[in-house]
C-alpha positions as CSV (number, residue, x, y, z in Angstrom):
1,M,-8.3,-16.0,3.8
2,K,-7.6,-17.7,0.5
3,S,-7.0,-14.5,-1.5
4,L,-6.7,-10.8,-0.8
5,V,-8.2,-8.6,-3.5
6,S,-9.8,-6.0,-1.4
7,A,-9.3,-4.5,2.1
8,A,-13.0,-4.7,2.6
9,Q,-12.6,-8.5,3.0
10,L,-11.0,-7.9,6.4
11,G,-12.8,-7.3,9.6
12,R,-11.2,-5.8,12.6
13,A,-10.2,-9.1,14.1
14,D,-8.6,-10.1,10.7
15,L,-6.7,-6.8,10.6
16,E,-5.4,-7.1,14.2
17,R,-4.3,-10.7,13.6
18,I,-2.4,-9.7,10.5
19,I,-0.8,-6.7,12.2
20,E,0.2,-8.8,15.3
21,R,1.8,-11.4,13.1
22,A,3.6,-8.9,11.0
23,I,5.1,-7.2,14.1
24,G,6.2,-10.7,15.2
25,F,8.0,-11.2,11.9
26,A,9.5,-7.7,12.1
27,D,10.7,-8.2,15.7
28,S,12.3,-11.5,14.8
29,G,14.3,-9.9,12.0
30,H,12.1,-11.4,9.3
31,S,13.3,-14.8,10.3
32,W,12.6,-17.8,8.0
33,D,9.3,-19.5,8.3
34,P,8.3,-22.7,6.5
35,T,4.6,-21.9,5.8
36,L,5.0,-21.7,2.0
37,R,7.7,-24.3,1.6
38,G,7.1,-26.3,-1.5
39,W,4.8,-23.5,-3.0
40,T,5.5,-21.3,-6.0
41,L,4.5,-17.6,-6.0
42,A,4.5,-15.6,-9.2
43,T,4.6,-11.8,-9.2
44,L,2.5,-10.6,-12.2
45,F,3.3,-6.9,-12.4
46,F,1.8,-5.3,-15.5
47,E,2.8,-1.9,-14.1
48,P,6.3,-0.8,-12.9
49,S,7.1,-1.3,-9.2
50,T,10.1,-1.3,-6.9
51,R,8.9,-1.4,-3.3
52,T,5.9,-3.6,-3.7
53,R,7.4,-6.2,-6.0
54,L,10.6,-6.6,-4.2
55,S,9.0,-6.8,-0.8
56,F,6.5,-9.5,-1.9
57,E,9.4,-11.5,-3.4
58,L,11.5,-11.2,-0.3
59,A,8.4,-12.1,1.9
60,A,7.7,-15.2,-0.2
61,R,11.3,-16.4,-0.1
62,R,11.4,-15.9,3.7
63,L,8.3,-18.1,3.9
64,G,10.0,-20.9,1.9
65,A,8.3,-20.4,-1.5
66,D,9.9,-20.5,-4.9
67,V,9.4,-17.2,-6.7
68,V,9.0,-16.5,-10.4
69,S,8.8,-13.0,-11.6
70,F,6.8,-11.9,-14.7
71,D,8.6,-9.1,-16.8
72,L,6.1,-7.5,-19.2
73,S,8.9,-6.1,-21.4
74,G,10.4,-9.6,-21.9
75,S,7.2,-11.6,-22.2
76,A,5.1,-13.0,-25.0
77,A,2.8,-10.1,-24.5
78,V,5.0,-8.0,-26.7
79,K,4.2,-10.6,-29.4
80,G,0.5,-10.1,-29.0
81,E,-0.4,-12.7,-26.4
82,S,-3.5,-11.6,-24.4
83,E,-3.1,-10.8,-20.7
84,R,-5.6,-13.6,-19.9
85,D,-3.4,-16.1,-21.8
86,T,-0.3,-14.8,-20.0
87,V,-1.9,-15.3,-16.6
88,L,-3.2,-18.7,-17.5
89,T,0.2,-19.7,-18.8
90,V,1.9,-18.8,-15.5
91,A,-0.8,-20.6,-13.5
92,A,-0.4,-23.7,-15.7
93,M,3.3,-23.8,-14.8
94,G,2.3,-24.5,-11.2
95,A,2.2,-21.2,-9.4
96,Q,-0.3,-21.5,-6.6
97,V,-0.1,-17.9,-5.5
98,L,-0.3,-14.9,-7.9
99,V,0.5,-11.4,-6.8
100,V,-1.0,-9.0,-9.3
101,R,-0.5,-5.4,-10.2
102,H,-2.4,-3.8,-13.1
103,A,-3.6,-0.4,-14.4
104,I,-7.2,-1.7,-14.7
105,D,-9.5,-1.6,-11.7
106,G,-10.6,-5.1,-10.7
107,F,-8.0,-7.0,-12.7
108,P,-6.9,-9.1,-9.7
109,T,-10.4,-10.3,-9.3
110,K,-10.5,-11.4,-12.9
111,V,-7.2,-13.3,-12.4
112,A,-8.8,-15.2,-9.5
113,E,-11.8,-16.0,-11.6
114,W,-9.7,-17.2,-14.6
115,T,-7.2,-19.3,-12.6
116,H,-8.9,-20.4,-9.3
117,R,-5.6,-19.6,-7.7
118,A,-4.8,-17.6,-4.6
119,V,-4.5,-14.0,-5.7
120,V,-3.1,-11.0,-3.8
121,N,-3.9,-7.5,-5.1
122,A,-0.7,-5.5,-5.3
123,G,-2.5,-2.5,-6.7
124,D,-5.2,-2.2,-9.4
125,G,-5.8,1.0,-11.2
126,Q,-7.4,3.7,-9.0
127,N,-9.2,1.0,-7.0
128,E,-7.2,-0.5,-4.1
129,H,-3.8,-1.4,-2.7
130,P,-4.7,-3.5,0.4
131,T,-1.2,-4.5,1.5
132,Q,0.0,-0.8,1.5
133,A,-2.7,0.1,3.9
134,L,-1.9,-2.9,6.0
135,L,1.8,-2.0,6.2
136,D,0.9,1.5,7.1
137,A,-1.2,0.2,9.9
138,V,1.7,-1.9,11.1
139,T,3.9,1.2,10.9
140,L,1.5,3.2,13.1
141,Q,1.1,0.3,15.6
142,R,4.9,0.0,16.0
143,R,5.3,3.8,16.4
144,F,2.4,4.7,18.6
145,G,1.5,1.3,20.1
146,R,-2.0,1.7,18.7
147,V,-4.1,2.9,15.7
148,E,-7.2,3.4,17.7
149,G,-7.9,7.1,18.3
150,L,-5.2,8.5,16.0
151,T,-6.1,11.4,13.8
152,V,-4.7,10.7,10.3
153,A,-4.8,13.4,7.7
154,I,-4.7,12.1,4.1
155,V,-3.4,14.9,1.9
156,G,-3.2,15.4,-1.9
157,D,-4.4,13.5,-4.9
158,I,-7.0,11.4,-3.1
159,A,-9.3,11.0,-6.1
160,H,-6.7,9.0,-8.2
161,S,-5.2,7.1,-5.3
162,R,-5.7,3.4,-4.8
163,V,-3.7,3.7,-1.6
164,A,-6.2,6.3,-0.2
165,N,-9.1,3.9,-1.0
166,S,-7.5,1.1,1.0
167,L,-6.5,3.4,3.8
168,M,-10.1,4.7,4.1
169,T,-11.2,1.1,4.7
170,V,-8.4,-0.2,7.0
171,L,-7.7,2.7,9.3
172,P,-11.3,3.5,10.3
173,A,-11.9,-0.2,10.9
174,L,-9.0,0.0,13.5
175,G,-10.5,3.0,15.1
176,A,-8.5,5.9,13.6
177,N,-10.1,9.2,12.8
178,L,-9.6,10.4,9.2
179,V,-9.5,13.9,7.7
180,L,-9.1,14.5,4.0
181,A,-7.3,17.5,2.5
182,G,-6.3,18.6,-1.0
183,P,-7.3,20.5,-4.1
184,S,-11.1,20.4,-4.4
185,E,-10.9,18.6,-7.8
186,W,-9.0,15.7,-6.1
187,L,-11.3,15.2,-3.2
188,P,-13.8,12.3,-3.6
189,D,-17.3,12.1,-2.1
190,S,-16.7,10.4,1.3
191,P,-18.1,10.3,4.8
192,F,-14.9,11.8,6.2
193,P,-14.4,15.5,7.2
194,L,-12.6,17.7,4.7
195,A,-10.0,20.4,5.6
196,G,-9.8,23.6,3.7
197,T,-6.0,24.1,4.0
198,L,-3.0,22.1,4.9
199,D,-2.1,24.6,7.6
200,E,-5.2,23.7,9.6
201,V,-4.5,20.0,9.2
202,V,-0.9,19.9,10.4
203,V,-1.7,21.4,13.8
204,A,-4.3,18.8,14.6
205,A,-3.2,15.5,13.1
206,D,-1.1,12.8,14.7
207,V,-0.2,11.6,11.2
208,V,0.1,13.6,8.0
209,Y,-0.1,11.1,5.2
210,L,1.0,12.6,1.9
211,L,-0.1,11.1,-1.5
212,R,1.9,11.2,-4.7
213,V,0.4,13.2,-7.5
214,Q,-0.7,10.5,-10.0
215,R,0.5,12.0,-13.2
216,E,0.1,8.6,-15.0
217,R,-3.6,8.8,-14.2
218,G,-4.1,12.3,-15.6
219,A,-3.4,14.3,-12.5
220,E,-1.1,17.3,-12.9
221,P,-0.3,19.6,-10.0
222,A,-1.2,23.2,-10.6
223,E,1.4,25.9,-10.4
224,G,2.1,26.6,-6.7
225,Y,0.9,23.2,-5.6
226,H,3.8,22.8,-3.2
227,A,3.3,26.2,-1.7
228,E,-0.4,25.3,-1.0
229,W,-0.4,21.6,-0.3
230,G,3.2,20.6,0.1
231,L,4.6,19.7,3.5
232,D,7.7,21.9,4.1
233,A,9.8,22.6,7.2
234,R,7.6,25.5,8.3
235,R,4.5,23.4,8.3
236,A,6.2,20.5,9.9
237,A,7.4,22.7,12.7
238,A,3.7,23.5,13.5
239,M,2.9,19.8,14.0
240,R,2.3,18.2,17.3
241,P,5.5,17.1,19.1
242,E,4.9,13.4,18.5
243,A,3.2,13.7,15.1
244,V,4.7,11.9,12.1
245,V,4.8,12.1,8.3
246,M,4.1,9.2,6.0
247,H,4.1,8.7,2.2
248,P,3.6,5.5,0.2
249,G,6.3,6.4,-2.3
250,P,7.7,7.0,-4.7
251,I,8.1,10.6,-3.5
252,N,7.9,13.7,-5.8
253,R,10.3,15.8,-3.8
254,G,9.5,19.4,-3.9
255,V,5.9,18.6,-4.8
256,E,4.2,16.7,-2.0
257,V,7.0,17.1,0.5
258,S,10.3,19.0,0.9
259,D,13.7,17.2,1.3
260,E,14.0,18.5,4.9
261,V,10.7,16.8,5.9
262,A,11.1,13.6,3.8
263,D,14.5,13.0,5.4
264,G,13.7,14.6,8.8
265,P,13.0,13.1,12.2
266,R,9.2,13.0,11.8
267,S,9.4,11.0,8.6
268,L,8.3,7.3,8.7
269,I,8.7,6.8,5.0
270,L,11.6,4.3,5.2
271,Q,10.0,2.6,8.1
272,Q,7.0,2.0,5.9
273,V,9.2,0.4,3.3
274,A,10.9,-1.8,5.9
275,N,7.5,-2.9,7.3
276,G,6.4,-4.0,3.9
277,V,8.3,-7.2,4.0
278,P,6.9,-8.5,7.4
279,T,3.4,-7.3,6.5
280,R,3.4,-9.2,3.3
281,M,4.9,-12.2,5.0
282,S,1.9,-12.1,7.4
283,V,-0.6,-11.8,4.5
284,L,1.0,-14.7,2.6
285,A,1.3,-16.9,5.7
286,E,-2.5,-16.3,6.3
287,I,-3.2,-17.4,2.7
288,G,-0.8,-20.4,2.9
289,E,-2.5,-21.7,6.0
290,A,-6.0,-21.3,4.4
291,L,-5.1,-23.3,1.3
């Protein structure tokens, strides 16, 4: 694997190998590994990010790479430089691996074509977020010991969610059963079953995966959204005894999920964040070994 721009690149054997390696990194306390020693990785984030950017930078450093970080607000882009020229400039400085986040679907693929460098998609528009889906699979594997056979309900603003698109590729490939739920205008055409209410979802799912309402992409929750589609303490109490709650962050508290649930014993939200570093270490190590 010389780049990762889409979750669809990965077959089940690839997914299981990446997950196993990530768990090994996690169990060892993210111990230092020399796979990328002597390499330079650049994070090219044309959109804001906290979790994804920091975890990629930590992952790269723990693999021995030098890391350079592109800041849009302080770059020549504010002087009118094109994004293509910005990307080519960073590549010309010697960065062999480019981690790219952008508001336009397919932008990481363009970066790979322009630069002929290894590229990792850190989120492109409404298209994909492959490493988020991978870290979620790692989180489920660590919690349940398996992904196969789990019923995962993806709830909320699915139509605008790049996370959902990658989850709908990765989790079924690992044998999970998906159910989609949310306002009808936010449900895409898909082969997965649809649930009419959140109440029918919570009693049957092993995992309730809540999605952030994507206001920056034109989504706006209707009045009463939390009452209809938000996971509160009452609904959480109806979940199966071992069922869990996930969310890719950042959370809109009181919209997708209440404080009691987000901070409660069912929540794996912080575990997802923690698993981001070893998962991205695993992905970068795979790329480093292929180059």
